ROTORTI-232768 format. One record per atom (N, C-alpha, C, O): residue in three letters; x, y, z. Coordinates in pm, whole numbers, plus 50000, padded with zeros to 5 digits. Example, Ala and Ser with C-alpha at 12.3 -4.5 7.8 and 13.67 -1.06 7.14 Angstrom:
residues 2
ALA513194943150780 ALA512304955050780 ALA513204967050780 ALA514244966850846 SER512854977550708 SER513674989450714 SER512905000350787 SER513415011450804 
This chain:
residues 183
MET978232591776119 MET977412599076026 MET977342590375902 MET978322584075861 GLY976042590275837 GLY975832582775719 GLY976412590075597 GLY976772601875604 LYS976492582975493 LYS977042588175370 LYS975992596575293 LYS976362603475198 PHE974712596175332 PHE973732602775262 PHE972872610175363 PHE972612605375473 ILE972442622075323 ILE971412630175403 ILE970142630775319 ILE970142634075201 LYS968972627175393 LYS967722626675336 LYS966952638675375 LYS966612640775492 LYS966672647175269 LYS965842660075306 LYS964422658575256 LYS964112654575144 GLU963592662275355 GLU962132662175342 GLU961642671475225 GLU962312681475197 THR960552668775159 THR960032677575058 THR958632683675097 THR958132693075036 GLY958122678075193 GLY956722681375230 GLY955642672375169 GLY954452673275198 ILE956152663575082 ILE955282653975026 ILE955812639675072 ILE956962636175050 GLU954902632075136 GLU955342619275195 GLU956002610175093 GLU955442608074985 GLY957102604875122 GLY957922594775034 GLY958782600874936 GLY959572593874873 LEU958692613974917 LEU959462621274808 LEU960542628574884 LEU960272636874970 PHE961882624774846 PHE963032630274910 PHE964182634374824 PHE964492627874724 VAL964832645574865 VAL966092649874803 VAL967192643074884 VAL967192643675007 ILE968122636374816 ILE969262629874881 ILE970532637074851 ILE970832640074736 GLU971242639874950 GLU972602646674939 GLU973692636074972 GLU973692630975084 PRO974582632574884 PRO975672623274914 PRO976792630274984 PRO976952642474973 THR977532622975053 THR978882628275111 THR979872628775000 THR980172618474940 VAL980402640174970 VAL981442640774865 VAL982812643674936 VAL982932652675019 TYR983832635474898 TYR985182636974947 TYR985942643674833 TYR986132638474723 SER986362655374869 SER987152663874773 SER988612666574812 SER988912667674931 ASP989512667674716 ASP990792672674740 ASP991402677974611 ASP990682678874511 GLU992662681674608 GLU993202687674491 GLU993142678974366 GLU993222684074254 ARG993002666174384 ARG992832657274265 ARG991492657374200 ARG991352654074083 GLY990502661174277 GLY989052660374238 GLY988172656574352 GLY988262662074462 TYR987262646474322 TYR986292642574424 TYR985992627274405 TYR986292621674300 PHE985412620774505 PHE984862607974503 PHE983592608274587 PHE983592614474693 MET982502601774544 MET981252599474622 MET980612586974582 MET980732582274469 GLU979892581474678 GLU979032569474643 GLU977682574974618 GLU977182583074696 THR977062570974511 THR975732575474471 THR974582567274508 THR973412571274508 TYR975012554674541 TYR973872545774594 TYR974492533574664 TYR975312526574604 VAL974102530974789 VAL974502520774874 VAL973262515574940 VAL972682521975027 LYS972852503174896 LYS971552498974930 LYS971302498775089 LYS970242502775136 LYS972332493975167 LYS972112493775316 LYS971992507875375 LYS971302509875475 ASP972662517375315 ASP972492531375359 ASP971122536975328 ASP970492544075407 PHE970682533375207 PHE969302538575168 PHE968252532275263 PHE967342539075309 VAL968412518875292 VAL967422511375378 VAL967342518375515 VAL966282519475575 GLU968542522975562 GLU968662530875689 GLU967882543375677 GLU967262547575774 LEU967892549175568 LEU967132561475543 LEU965622559275528 LEU964842568875530 GLY965202546675513 GLY963812543075502 GLY963412541475347 GLY962232541775314 ILE964352539875263 ILE964172538775125 ILE964662525175088 ILE965842523275056 ASP963672515075092 ASP964092500475061 ASP963462497174921 ASP962372491574909 THR964212501174820 THR963722498874687 THR964782490074611 THR965992492074616 GLU964192480274542 GLU965122472074467 GLU965132477074322 GLU964202474674246 PHE966212484174285 PHE966322489174149 PHE966782477974054 PHE967602469574089 VAL966172478473926 VAL966452468473839 VAL967082473573709 VAL967502465273628 GLN967162486373686 GLN967672491973561 GLN968162506673582 GLN967572514573656 ASP969212509473515 ASP969802523173511 ASP969592528673369 ASP969762521573271 ASN969212541673361 ASN969002548073235 ASN969732560473234 ASN970002565673342 GLN970112566173118 GLN970792578273096 GLN970302585372981 GLN970012579072879 SER970152599572988 SER969652606372864 SER970612619972866 SER971152624872965 LYS970662624272743 LYS971252637372725 LYS970382646572644 LYS969852642772540 SER970252658872694 SER969402668572631 SER970012681372623 SER970952684172698 LYS969522690072532 LYS970012703772518 LYS969222712772589 LYS968112709472631 LYS969752725372608 LYS969022735672681 LYS967652738872634 LYS967462740572514 GLY966682739672719 GLY965302742972687 GLY964362729672665 GLY963142730372652 VAL965082718172662 VAL964272706672659 VAL963512703672777 VAL964122703172884 LEU962182701472776 LEU961342697872883 LEU960762684372857 LEU959952682472766 ARG961182674472940 ARG960642660672931 ARG959772658173039 ARG960152659073156 GLY958482654473003 GLY957542651373102 GLY956182657973085 GLY955952665172988 LEU955392655873170 LEU955432649473299 LEU954962635373280 LEU953782633473251 HIS955822625073295 HIS955552610773258 HIS955322602273382 HIS955822605473490 TYR954572591473368 TYR954352581473467 TYR953932567873394 TYR953452567773280 GLN954142557273465 GLN953622544673413 GLN952352541673481 GLN952232543473602 ILE951362536973404 ILE949982534973459 ILE949862522173549 ILE949652522973670 ASP950012510873486 ASP949792498073556 ASP951072492373618 ASP950992483373701 TYR952292497373577 TYR953512492973622 TYR954352505173667 TYR955362508573605 PRO953912511273776 PRO954542524373832 PRO955962520773863 PRO956282509373897 GLN956832530973851 GLN958232529873889 GLN958592539874004 GLN958122551174011 SER959452534774087 SER960152544574178 SER961442547874104 SER961962539774028 LYS961982560574129 LYS963202564074063 LYS964072570974154 LYS963632577474249 LEU965382569674124 LEU966422577274190 LEU967212584674076 LEU967972578673999 VAL966962598874071 VAL967512605873960 VAL968562615674002 VAL968502621174112 ARG969542617873913 ARG970572627373936 ARG971172632373798 ARG971002626173693 VAL971902644073809 VAL972452649373685 VAL974002647073708 VAL974542649273817 ILE974672642373593 ILE976032640073596 ILE976812651473508 ILE978032652973517 SER976062658573427 SER976682669773352 SER975592679773334 SER974502676073289 GLY975812692173367 GLY974812702973347 GLY973892704473463 GLY974172700173575 GLU972742710873431 GLU971832714873534 GLU970372713773485 GLU970092718373374 VAL969432708173561 VAL968022707273534 VAL967252711473639 VAL967752712173751 TYR966032714573617 TYR964982717473719 TYR964062704273710 TYR963392701273611 ASP964122697173825 ASP963502684073824 ASP962252685373906 ASP962242692174008 VAL961182678873863 VAL959832679273924 VAL959132665973939 VAL959172657473850 ALA958492664274052 ALA957652652474073 ALA956312657874117 ALA956242667674191 VAL955192651274069 VAL953862654874095 VAL953172642374156 VAL953132631774094 ASP952622643974282 ASP951872634174346 ASP950582630074277 ASP949652638074266 LEU950532617274228 LEU949282612274166 LEU948702601274254 LEU947832593974206 ARG949082599574371 ARG948562588674455 ARG947082591874502 ARG946882601374579 GLU946152584774459 GLU944772585974499 GLU944652585774654 GLU945222576974720 GLY943912595274708 GLY943752595074852 GLY944892601874926 GLY944762604075046 SER945982605274862 SER947082612374929 SER946662626574961 SER945982633174883 GLU947092631275085 GLU946822645175131 GLU947462654675035 GLU947012666175024 THR948482650474965 THR949242660774870 THR948912657574723 THR949632661574631 TYR947812650274704 TYR947472647074553 TYR947422659674472 TYR946742669274507 GLY948152659474364 GLY948142670674261 GLY949202680574305 GLY949382690174230 LYS949912679674412 LYS950942689074452 LYS952222683874389 LYS952402672174355 TYR953102693974376 TYR954482691274312 TYR955552696174403 TYR955342704474492 PHE956702690774380 PHE957982695474438 PHE958962695874329 PHE959052686574248 GLY959772707174325 GLY960782708574230 GLY962112711374292 GLY962162716874402 GLU963202707774227 GLU964482709274278 GLU965502710674167 GLU965402703974065 ILE966482719374185 ILE967612720974092 ILE968562708774120 ILE969012706674233 LEU968842701274014 LEU969812690874022 LEU970942693973927 LEU970692696773810 SER972142693673970 SER973252696473883 SER974482687473906 SER974562680874010 ALA975372686973818 ALA976582681373838 ALA977332687173950 ALA978062680474023 GLU977132699973963 GLU977912707174073 GLU977322703874209 GLU978092699974297 ASN976012705074235 ASN975422703274361 ASN975312687374403 ASN975212683674519 LYS975352679174296 LYS975402664174315 LYS974202659574397 LYS974272648674455 LYS973102667074406 LYS971882662174471 LYS971242651274390 LYS971462649974269 GLN970412643174458 GLN969622632374395 GLN968192634374434 GLN967912641374531 PHE967232628274358 PHE965882630574391 PHE965272616274397 PHE965262609474294 PHE964802611874504 PHE964032598974506 PHE962562601474492 PHE961972608774572 ILE961972595574392 ILE960632596974351 ILE959972583374357 ILE960262574674274 PRO959042581274458 PRO958352568474472 PRO957382566074367 PRO957062574774287 LYS956862553174367 LYS955722549374275 LYS954542559674301 LYS954282564374412 GLY953862562474186 GLY952712570674214 GLY952862585374183 GLY951982593474211 PHE953952588474127 PHE954272602574086 PHE954532604173940 PHE955122595373878 ALA954102615473881 ALA954562619573747 ALA955872627373770 ALA956092634173870 HIS956762625573665 HIS958082631273670 HIS958412639073542 HIS958012635273433 GLY959152649973558 GLY959612657173441 GLY960782665873486 GLY961012668473604 PHE961582670673373 PHE962612679973409 PHE962882689273288 PHE962662685873172 LEU963372701273323 LEU963632711773221 LEU965112714373224 LEU965642716873332 VAL965852713873108 VAL967262715473107 VAL967622730873106 VAL967152738573022 LEU968412734373199 LEU968772748773223 LEU970122752173162 LEU970352763673125 SER971022742273150 SER972412744873100 SER972392741972949 SER971402737372892 ASP973562744972888 ASP973652742272742 ASP973292726972708 ASP972652724072607 GLU973712718472792 GLU973342703472779 GLU973302698872924 GLU973782704973019 ALA972642687072929 ALA972602680173057 ALA972532665173028 ALA971862660172938 GLU973332658373118 GLU973122643573112 GLU972452639573245 GLU972842643473355 PHE971442631873224 PHE970532628573339 PHE970532612873352 PHE970302605473256 VAL970822608573478 VAL970882593673497 VAL969842589973613 VAL969642597373710 TYR969262578773593 TYR968262574673692 TYR968172559273699 TYR968292552273599 LYS967942554473820 LYS967652540473849 LYS966162538973863 LYS965482548073911 VAL965652527473822 VAL964192525373831 VAL963972511373895 VAL964852502773887 ASP962892509373951 ASP962612496374022 ASP961652488073944 ASP961142478374000 ASP961352490873824 ASP960512482173725 ASP961002486473584 ASP961532497273557 PHE960752477173505 PHE961132479173361 PHE960102487873288 PHE958932487973326 TYR960522494973186 TYR959662503873113 TYR958762495173024 TYR959232485972957 HIS957462498373025 HIS956442491772940 HIS955932502272841 HIS955112510572879 PRO956372501972720 PRO955982513272624 PRO954482515472618 PRO954032526872603 ASN953652504472629 ASN952212506672613 ASN951542509972741 ASN950312509372750 ASP952322513672845 ASP951822516672980 ASP952002531273016 ASP951702535073129 GLU952492539872921 GLU952902552772963 GLU951772562172966 GLU950862561872882 GLY951842571273070 GLY950832581373089 GLY951622594873105 GLY952842595273118 GLY950802605873104 GLY951462618173120 GLY950392628773144 GLY949202626973118 ILE950932640473198 ILE950222652473227 ILE950902663473161 ILE952132663973159 ILE950132672973102 ILE950682684973029 ILE951512691973127 ILE951092693473242 TYR952682696373090 TYR953702703873179 TYR953152716673240 TYR953522720973349 ASN952232722373160 ASN951772736373213 ASN950332736273270 ASN949592746073262 ASP949992724373327 ASP948672722773384 ASP948452734073486 ASP949262735873577 GLU947392741373471 GLU947132752173571 GLU946772748273697 GLU947022755473794 THR946162736773709 THR945732730873848 THR946992727373933 THR947022729474054 ILE948012722173865 ILE949262718673943 ILE950112731773957 ILE950742733674062 ASN950152740173862 ASN950832753573854 ASN952292752673897 ASN952752758973993 ILE952962744573819 ILE954442743573838 ILE955162756273800 ILE954942761773692 ASP956002760973888 ASP956782772373856 ASP958092768873792 ASP959172769873849 TRP957882764373662 TRP959182760873589 TRP959952774573568 TRP959342785073549 PRO961362773673573 PRO962162785473550 PRO962332788473399 PRO963432788673345 LEU961192790773337 LEU961242793273198 LEU962032805673147 LEU962392806973030 ASP962262814873249 ASP963082826673218 ASP964512822873196 ASP965292831073147 ARG964882810873231 ARG966322806773212 ARG966572799773077 ARG967702795873050 VAL965562798272995 VAL965662792472868 VAL965072800872760 VAL964022807072779 GLU965742801272645 GLU965112809972536 GLU964062802672461 GLU963032808672428 ASN964242790572433 ASN963302782772349 ASN962922770072427 ASN963802762472468 LEU961642767772448 LEU961182756372512 LEU961022745872412 LEU960282747972316 ILE961682733672427 ILE961622722972332 ILE960882710572392 ILE961352704772490 LEU959762706672335 LEU958962694572377 LEU958792686672266 LEU958712691072152 SER958742673472300 SER958372662472197 SER956912664872166 SER956162671372240 GLU956562659472055 GLU955142659372013 GLU954232653372115 GLU953172658772148 LYS954672642472164 LYS953942635472270 LYS953662642972398 LYS952592642072458 ASP954732650772439 ASP954662658972567 ASP953892671972537 ASP953572679172632 GLN953592675072421 GLN952742686872391 GLN951202683172398 GLN950362692072403 LYS950872670672399 LYS949512664872385 LYS948952658672517 LYS947792654672520 TRP949742657772624 TRP949242651472744 TRP948042658772790 TRP947882670672760 PRO947152652072864 PRO945912658672912 PRO946322666573047 PRO947422664673100 THR945432674873097 THR945652680373226 THR945332670473327 THR944832659773292 LEU945602673173466 LEU945262664973564 LEU943842660773577 LEU943482649173594 ASN943012671673567 ASN941602669773572 ASN941052661773455 ASN940172653373477 GLU941512663973334 GLU941122656273215 GLU941572641173233 GLU940882632073189 ARG942752638973299 ARG943232625573318 ARG942282617473408 ARG942152605273394 ASN941632624673501 ASN940642618473593 ASN939282615473552 ASN938472609873625 LYS939052619673426 LYS937612617573379 LYS937442604273317 LYS936342600973274 
């Protein structure tokens, strides 16, 4: 049996990854990424950078993507809990404009593989959350795009009932809708 289980999301190329966790009275051990195991799962991505962020409850980051330098991402939460979302922006895809969301937490240890061509965002559900992710291309600040988090066409079912105050950056409040982006 492999160290990782790949769960389908209904959107081609987008997967939830569950690592094998070895637990005992001392705590636990798990591998979060092993290239050869991921290749066996059909995820042959060369990651070039690791990133980490910390956010407080109610922070919604996203929906972000890189325009000319798209990134694949492997994301997970090492402290706290988030609702993580990816939206298919691949032109010609049967699931264009569709999203998939998953609870990621330090407790469930799930990871989310998001291929190139998706917008990504997350909502912090715990008091704080630390979010880590691998990317396969470097960030280009002048190449950033986004879609407003509450786009009615995409209709993401954010668990807003779990947060008292929604906190968005000024930039994240001004992104266009999916339809406006395509004009």
